[in-house]
C-alpha positions in Angstrom: -143.3 26.2 101.3 -140.4 28.2 100.9 -137.7 28.2 103.3 -135.8 31.3 101.8 -132.1 31.9 100.2 -128.9 31.5 102.3 -126.8 33.9 102.1 -129.3 37.1 102.5 -128.9 39.7 105.0 -128.4 38.4 108.8 -131.0 39.6 111.6 -128.2 40.2 113.9 -127.2 37.0 115.2 -129.7 37.4 118.3 -133.1 35.5 117.7 -133.2 33.1 119.9 -136.5 30.7 118.8 -138.1 28.5 121.8 -140.0 26.2 120.6 -142.6 25.2 123.7 -144.5 27.2 125.7 -144.7 25.6 129.3 -143.4 25.6 132.2 -139.7 25.7 130.8 -140.2 27.2 127.7 -141.6 30.3 129.0 -139.4 30.1 132.0 -136.7 30.3 129.7 -137.7 33.4 127.5 -137.9 35.5 130.7 -134.5 33.9 132.0 -133.1 34.9 129.1 -134.3 38.6 129.1 -133.5 38.9 132.9 -129.7 38.0 131.7 -129.4 39.5 128.7 -130.1 43.4 130.3 -129.6 46.1 127.7 -128.1 43.8 124.9 -130.3 43.8 121.8 -132.0 40.2 121.7 -135.2 39.0 120.1 -137.3 35.6 121.5 -139.8 34.0 119.8 -141.5 31.5 121.4 -143.8 29.3 119.9 -146.8 26.5 122.0 -148.6 24.1 120.6 -151.4 25.3 122.7 -154.0 27.9 122.3 -153.4 28.6 126.3 -151.4 30.6 127.5 -148.5 29.0 130.2 -149.7 27.3 133.1 -148.4 25.2 135.9 -148.5 22.1 135.0 -147.6 20.8 138.5 -150.8 21.6 139.9 -153.3 19.6 137.1 -153.8 16.8 139.7 -154.8 20.0 142.2 -157.7 20.6 139.5 -158.4 16.9 139.0 -159.1 16.7 142.9 -160.8 20.1 143.1 -158.6 21.9 144.9 -157.7 24.5 142.9 -159.6 26.0 139.4 -158.4 26.6 135.7 -157.8 30.1 136.3 -155.4 30.0 138.8 -152.8 27.3 137.3 -151.8 30.7 134.5 -147.9 31.6 135.1 -146.7 34.9 134.7 -145.5 35.7 130.7 -142.6 38.3 130.3 -144.0 41.4 129.6 -141.8 42.8 126.9 -141.1 44.0 123.6 -138.3 41.6 122.9 -140.4 38.6 123.1 -142.9 37.5 120.9 -145.2 34.6 121.4 -147.5 32.6 119.1 -150.0 30.4 120.2 -151.5 27.0 118.7 -148.3 27.4 116.1 -146.8 23.9 116.6 -143.6 23.1 114.7 -144.0 20.4 112.7 -140.2 20.5 111.3 -136.8 21.6 112.0 -134.5 23.2 108.3 -131.0 23.3 109.8 -129.7 24.1 106.5 -131.9 27.0 106.0 -131.8 27.7 110.1 -135.7 27.9 110.5 -138.4 26.1 111.6 -141.7 24.9 110.2 -145.3 25.7 111.8 -148.1 23.8 111.1 -152.2 24.4 113.3 -153.7 27.4 112.7 -150.6 29.4 112.0 -148.4 28.1 109.1 -145.8 29.6 108.3 -141.6 29.6 108.5 -139.6 31.4 111.7 -135.7 32.0 110.9 -133.8 31.5 114.1 -129.6 31.9 115.2 -130.3 29.7 118.4 -132.9 27.3 118.7 -133.8 26.1 121.9 -136.2 22.8 122.5 -138.4 22.7 124.9 -140.9 20.4 123.7 -141.5 18.4 126.8 -143.2 15.1 127.7 -145.9 13.6 126.6 -148.2 11.0 128.6 -147.1 7.0 127.8 -149.9 5.3 126.3 -148.9 1.2 127.2 -148.8 -1.0 124.4 -152.2 -3.0 125.4 -154.7 -4.4 123.4 -157.7 -2.5 123.6 -155.5 0.8 122.9 -154.8 0.6 119.6 -155.0 4.0 117.9 -158.3 4.4 117.1 -160.6 6.5 114.7 -160.3 10.3 116.0 -163.7 10.9 117.6 -166.1 13.4 116.5 -165.5 17.0 117.5 -161.9 15.8 118.5 -159.5 19.0 117.9 -156.0 17.9 119.4 -153.1 18.1 117.3 -151.1 15.1 116.6 -148.0 15.7 118.4 -150.0 15.2 121.5 -150.1 11.6 120.9 -153.0 9.0 119.5 -156.9 9.6 120.4 -157.8 6.9 123.1 -161.2 5.6 123.3 -163.8 7.4 125.7 -163.5 7.2 129.2 -159.4 6.4 129.1 -157.5 9.5 129.3 -154.0 10.9 130.1 -153.0 13.9 132.5 -150.7 16.3 131.2 -152.7 18.8 129.3 -155.2 21.4 130.8 -157.5 19.9 128.2 -156.8 16.6 130.2 -157.5 17.9 133.4 -161.3 19.5 132.1 -162.2 15.9 130.4 -161.0 13.7 133.7 -163.0 15.9 136.0 -166.0 16.2 133.7 -165.9 12.2 133.8 -165.9 12.1 137.6 -169.8 13.8 136.9 -171.0 9.9 136.1 -168.2 7.6 136.7 -168.6 5.1 139.1 -165.1 3.6 139.8 -162.4 4.8 137.9 -158.6 2.9 137.3 -155.1 4.4 137.6 -152.8 2.6 136.3 -149.5 3.4 137.3 -148.5 4.2 141.6 -145.7 7.5 140.7 -146.3 10.1 142.5 -149.0 11.6 139.6 -150.9 8.2 139.9 -151.2 8.7 143.3 -152.2 12.2 143.6 -155.0 11.5 140.9 -156.2 8.2 143.1 -156.5 10.6 145.7 -158.2 13.6 144.4 -160.8 11.0 142.7 -161.4 9.8 145.9 -162.1 13.0 147.0 -164.8 13.9 144.4 -166.2 10.5 145.9 -165.3 8.1 142.8 -164.6 4.8 143.9 -160.9 3.9 142.8 -158.3 0.8 142.5 -154.7 1.6 141.9 -153.3 -0.9 139.5 -148.8 -1.0 140.1 -147.2 -4.0 138.5 -144.2 -3.0 141.1 -143.8 -4.8 144.5 -143.9 -0.8 146.1 -145.9 1.9 145.5 -143.8 4.6 144.0 -140.8 2.2 143.6 -138.0 4.5 142.4 -138.2 6.7 145.4 -139.5 4.2 148.3 -138.3 1.4 149.7 -140.5 -1.4 150.9 -141.6 -0.2 154.5 -142.5 3.3 153.4 -144.4 2.2 150.2 -146.4 0.2 152.9 -147.1 3.2 154.8 -148.5 5.1 151.5 -150.7 2.2 151.0 -151.9 2.5 154.4 -152.7 5.9 154.2 -154.7 5.2 150.5 -156.7 2.6 152.2 -157.7 4.8 154.7 -159.4 7.2 152.2 -161.0 4.4 150.8 -158.6 3.5 147.6 -157.9 0.1 146.6 -154.2 -0.3 146.0 -153.1 -3.5 144.5 -149.2 -4.1 143.5 -147.3 -6.6 141.5 -151.1 -6.1 139.6 -150.0 -6.0 135.3 -152.3 -4.3 133.6 -152.8 -6.8 130.4 -156.0 -6.0 128.6 -158.1 -2.7 128.1 -161.7 -3.4 127.7 -163.6 -1.4 125.3 -167.3 -1.9 124.6 -168.4 0.0 121.3 -165.6 2.7 121.7 -165.7 3.1 125.8 -163.8 1.5 128.2 -165.1 -0.7 130.4 -162.3 -2.0 132.1 -159.2 -3.7 132.4 -157.8 -7.2 132.9 -155.1 -7.4 135.3 -152.3 -10.3 135.8 -151.4 -11.0 139.6 -148.8 -13.1 141.1 -149.7 -17.1 141.1 -152.6 -16.4 139.6 -153.1 -18.6 135.9 -156.0 -16.3 134.8 -156.2 -12.8 134.1 -158.5 -10.9 137.0 -161.7 -8.6 135.4 -161.3 -4.9 137.3 -164.5 -2.7 136.4 -163.9 0.9 135.1 -165.6 3.2 133.3 -162.8 5.5 134.0 -159.0 4.7 132.9 -156.4 7.2 133.7 -152.9 6.1 132.5 -150.1 7.7 134.5 -147.5 5.1 133.4 -144.4 7.7 132.9 -143.7 9.9 130.2 -142.2 9.9 127.0 -140.0 13.0 125.7 -141.2 14.9 122.7 -138.1 13.9 120.6 -140.1 13.7 116.8 -139.1 17.0 115.4 -135.5 16.7 116.7 -135.0 12.6 115.3 -136.5 14.0 111.9 -133.9 17.1 111.7 -130.9 14.6 112.3 -130.3 15.9 115.8 -129.0 12.6 118.2 -131.9 11.2 120.4 -132.1 8.5 123.3 -134.7 8.8 125.9 -134.8 12.5 124.6 -132.5 15.0 123.0 -129.1 14.4 123.6 -127.1 17.2 125.0 -123.7 17.9 126.9 -123.2 20.0 130.0 -123.5 22.7 128.0 -127.2 22.0 127.2 -126.6 22.1 123.2 -126.8 19.2 120.7 -123.7 17.3 120.1 -124.8 17.2 116.6 -125.7 21.2 116.5 -123.8 24.0 118.1 -126.5 26.5 117.8 -129.6 23.7 119.2 -130.6 23.7 122.6 -132.5 21.4 125.0 -134.3 21.8 128.1 -137.0 20.4 130.7 -138.6 17.2 129.7 -137.3 16.9 126.6 -133.7 17.1 126.5 -131.2 14.3 127.4 -128.4 15.5 129.8 -125.2 13.9 130.6 -126.8 13.6 134.8 -129.7 11.8 133.2 -133.5 13.6 133.4 -135.6 13.5 136.3 -138.9 14.7 135.2 -139.0 17.1 138.2 -139.1 20.8 137.2 -136.6 21.8 139.6 -134.3 20.6 137.2 -135.9 22.3 133.9 -135.7 25.7 135.7 -132.3 25.0 136.7 -131.5 24.3 132.8 -133.9 27.6 131.8 -131.3 29.6 134.0 -127.9 27.8 132.9 -128.8 28.1 129.7 -130.1 31.9 129.7 -126.7 32.7 131.0 -124.4 31.1 128.8 -126.5 32.7 125.8 -126.8 36.3 127.3 -122.8 35.7 127.5 -122.4 34.8 124.3 -124.5 37.8 123.0 -123.0 40.3 125.3 -119.4 38.8 124.6 -120.2 39.2 120.5 -118.1 41.5 118.5 -120.6 41.6 115.6 -118.8 38.8 113.2 -120.9 36.8 111.3 -121.4 33.0 112.4 -119.8 30.7 109.8 -122.9 28.6 110.1 -124.6 31.3 108.5 -127.8 33.4 110.0 -131.6 33.1 109.5 -132.0 34.7 105.9 -135.1 37.5 105.9 -136.5 35.1 103.0 -137.4 32.5 105.6 -139.6 34.9 107.2 -140.9 36.1 104.3 -142.5 33.3 103.6 -146.5 32.7 103.4 -147.6 33.2 107.0 -144.5 34.3 108.6 -145.1 34.8 112.3 -142.3 37.1 112.7 -142.5 39.9 110.2 -139.6 42.0 109.9 -138.2 43.1 113.1 -134.5 41.7 114.4 -132.1 42.5 116.2 -129.3 44.7 114.7 -125.6 43.0 115.7 -124.1 39.7 115.2 -123.0 37.0 117.4 -120.6 33.9 117.3 -121.5 30.9 116.5 -121.6 27.3 118.8 -122.0 27.1 122.4 -119.7 28.5 125.0 -117.9 26.4 127.4 -119.7 25.8 130.8 -118.4 27.7 133.2 -118.6 27.8 136.9 -122.0 27.9 138.1 -123.7 26.4 134.6 -123.3 23.2 136.3 -126.5 21.5 137.8 -128.0 23.0 140.9 -127.5 20.0 143.7 -130.7 19.9 145.9 -133.4 19.7 142.4 -134.6 16.3 142.5 -137.0 17.2 145.8 -140.0 14.8 145.1 -143.3 15.7 146.8 -146.6 14.4 146.4 -149.3 16.8 146.7 -152.5 15.0 147.9 -155.4 15.1 150.1 -154.4 13.2 153.6 -151.0 12.2 152.0 -147.7 13.5 152.5 -144.4 12.4 150.7 -141.1 14.1 150.5 -138.3 11.8 148.7 -134.8 13.4 148.3 -131.5 12.4 147.0 -130.2 9.0 147.3 -133.6 6.8 148.7 -135.8 3.9 147.8 -134.1 1.8 145.1 -132.0 4.3 144.3 -130.0 4.2 147.3 -127.5 1.4 147.0 -125.1 0.3 150.4 -122.4 2.5 151.0 -120.1 1.9 153.9 -119.6 6.3 153.8 -123.0 6.9 154.5 -125.2 6.2 157.7 -128.7 5.3 157.4 -131.5 5.7 160.5 -135.0 5.2 159.8 -138.1 5.5 162.1 -140.8 2.9 160.3 -144.4 2.9 161.6 -146.6 1.7 158.5 -149.6 1.3 160.8 -149.7 4.7 161.6 -149.2 6.3 157.8 -145.4 7.1 159.0 -142.2 6.2 157.7 -138.8 8.3 158.0 -135.4 8.0 156.7 -132.3 10.0 156.3 -128.7 9.0 154.8 -125.9 11.0 156.2 -122.7 11.3 154.5 -119.5 13.4 155.9 -122.0 15.5 157.9 -124.5 16.1 155.4 -127.6 14.8 154.2 -127.3 12.8 151.1 -130.7 11.5 150.9 -134.1 11.4 152.9 -137.5 9.8 152.5 -140.8 10.9 154.6 -143.9 9.7 154.8 -147.0 11.3 157.2 -144.7 13.9 158.9 -145.3 16.9 156.6 -143.1 19.4 159.3 -140.4 17.2 159.3 -139.9 16.6 155.6 -140.0 20.4 155.0 -136.9 20.4 157.5 -135.2 17.8 155.8 -135.8 19.3 152.5 -134.4 22.6 153.7 -131.5 21.0 155.1 -131.2 19.1 151.9 -131.1 21.9 149.6 -129.1 24.1 151.6 -126.6 21.4 152.5 -126.7 22.8 156.0 -124.5 21.0 158.8 -126.3 18.4 160.9 -126.5 17.7 164.5 -123.8 15.0 165.4 -126.6 12.4 166.3 -128.8 12.2 163.0 -131.7 10.6 164.9 -132.7 13.7 165.8 -134.0 14.3 162.7 -136.5 11.8 162.4 -139.3 12.7 165.4 -139.0 16.8 165.8 -138.6 19.5 163.1 -134.6 20.6 163.1 -136.4 24.4 164.3 -138.4 25.3 167.4 -142.3 25.0 167.1 -143.1 26.0 163.5 -144.8 29.5 163.2 -148.1 30.2 161.6 -148.6 31.9 158.5 -150.7 35.0 161.0 -147.8 35.8 163.0 -145.0 36.7 159.9 -143.6 39.4 162.1 -141.9 36.3 163.5 -140.3 35.0 160.2 -136.9 36.1 159.7 -136.0 37.7 156.7 -134.0 34.2 155.0 -136.8 31.6 155.8 -137.2 30.3 152.7 -141.3 30.7 151.8 -141.3 28.9 148.4 -138.6 25.8 147.9 -139.6 25.6 144.7 -138.0 29.3 143.8 -136.4 29.7 146.7 -137.7 32.3 147.5 -138.0 34.0 151.2 -139.5 36.2 152.9 -137.3 39.4 152.6 -137.9 38.6 148.9 -141.4 38.9 149.1 -140.9 42.1 151.5 -138.4 43.3 149.3 -141.0 43.2 145.8 -143.2 44.7 147.9 -141.4 48.0 148.8 -140.7 47.8 144.9 -144.8 48.2 144.4 -146.2 44.7 144.2 -149.7 44.3 146.1 -151.3 41.0 145.2 -150.5 37.6 145.3 -149.8 37.5 141.3 -147.8 40.3 142.1 -145.3 39.0 143.8 -145.7 36.0 141.7 -144.4 37.7 138.6 -141.4 39.5 140.7 -140.7 36.4 142.9 -142.3 33.4 141.3 -143.1 32.3 144.6 -146.5 30.3 143.7 -145.7 29.1 140.1 -144.0 25.8 141.4 -145.9 23.0 143.2 -148.3 25.5 144.9 -147.8 24.4 148.1 -146.6 28.4 149.3 -149.3 29.5 148.5 -151.0 30.2 151.7 -147.5 31.7 153.2 -147.8 34.1 150.5 -150.7 34.9 151.3 -150.5 35.2 154.7 -147.4 37.4 153.9 -149.3 39.9 151.4 -152.1 40.2 154.2 -149.4 41.2 157.1 -147.7 43.7 154.4 -150.9 45.8 153.6 -151.9 45.5 157.2 -148.5 47.1 158.1 -148.7 49.8 155.4 -151.2 51.4 158.2 -148.8 51.7 160.4 -145.1 53.3 161.1 -142.7 51.2 159.3 -140.5 48.8 161.4 -137.3 47.1 160.7 -137.9 43.6 159.9 -137.1 41.2 162.1 -133.5 40.3 162.0 -133.1 36.2 162.2 -131.6 35.2 164.9 -130.4 31.7 166.7 -134.0 31.7 168.8 -135.5 32.7 165.9 -138.3 30.1 164.6 -138.4 29.5 160.8 -141.5 28.4 159.5 -142.8 25.1 157.9 -143.9 25.4 154.4 
């Protein structure tokens, strides 16, 4: 394939190519347009999958039957400056020619001035006998970048197709084994149990969710799962997957104190043993790769100032959390950086050269000849105030039927003894309840909450807002910070500052404002504010607000209730 000739006329230095059309890549495209304003910029988004961007966080809800796949779609930018190409996996980066090469059903070359990698992560497939890469099953159409084709009955859960396949498998499955007891593993286990499938969870660690939970908190979770009929086995290491005639029949497990492996029958095996950053094309292009694509505080590669990485594929100095909040924060920061760079451009050419027209003129070009009109200075801008990672983006929530877990900051295995910190806890494992708060200098720096959703919601608000705490932090353990929560059916009593969507920081006032600007449905509100596009936990609240606003349109408008000390704050 011809890559084009360097030195031909530049496109103006403002073409941004985004590799990945997932939750972070699609968000970045929208963020960049919002920050750029009237500054000319061209954005090309290249996605592996044939689908529009969708909410991966809610895939476990699809498995549980609580959310339909049609409810996962995320808002996309409706702007002529953005071109999105689905089914266009990027197979290589040509840094010398400043273009990327695509495969799949849309082979071609796409030139860039700035390249943003948002390739995400793939489900980790443990190196176990029985999971050797098999011959591709007849009819399988997945792209190689999605990982090896597994034996029939063995699934990860990372894509919409994964969720659909697991749901289809539950129709005939009698017993499922879930390998791994992190957040996703517990959500999948409860979801399968909700569908009437027998479930065994196998976890090699001593405690469930041992990255976030201490032993007592893990015991409380285990008791809750047992009450739902889920068989939980900790300290059980999966050593072999039993496959007969290409289909899974069970696993063999090493149990402490036992000389022989213990067989566990299964006709459905779900692997939730973590993820692996998708760094193949970055590594092949000579970019520094470790656990992810190594980037600095400015999210640029140290090897190329015009190549950035965000989301699960990136390895920033503070490390990757695997949480969508971190990826969205990186999206916002990088969008602000690039918008400032483009706005400050004097039209001078980049010392590194720009993308050539020849790259787009190659056979199968995805972009045609449209381009921005002015140049830009090359290189990453320095990180200024407001571009550092936002505190409070490490709140972990389990979305599972009958199981409420929230963990944030210093907690569980991440909490080392510190004399400057005060730790207060309530442990009630038999009741499936555990609450712990960690306080330092009058602020909440960490918390764990199992089985008390109202308290957990209040602790998350205190943590993300760095709100001052009561003199006695024990008051946080048993009662909400504010008076009793207001039902969604009474939004009149919600102050405008009340947070409706914690994932995106959307308040009641934001929802009311977008309604006044013309939003009339939950989908309209999602497009305008991004509420409901994260964990999905706020959807009922947003629906209640929309219903209230619709009914209120029939009455004379009244001023929104101002927040007061006595105003109850709703729990979301």
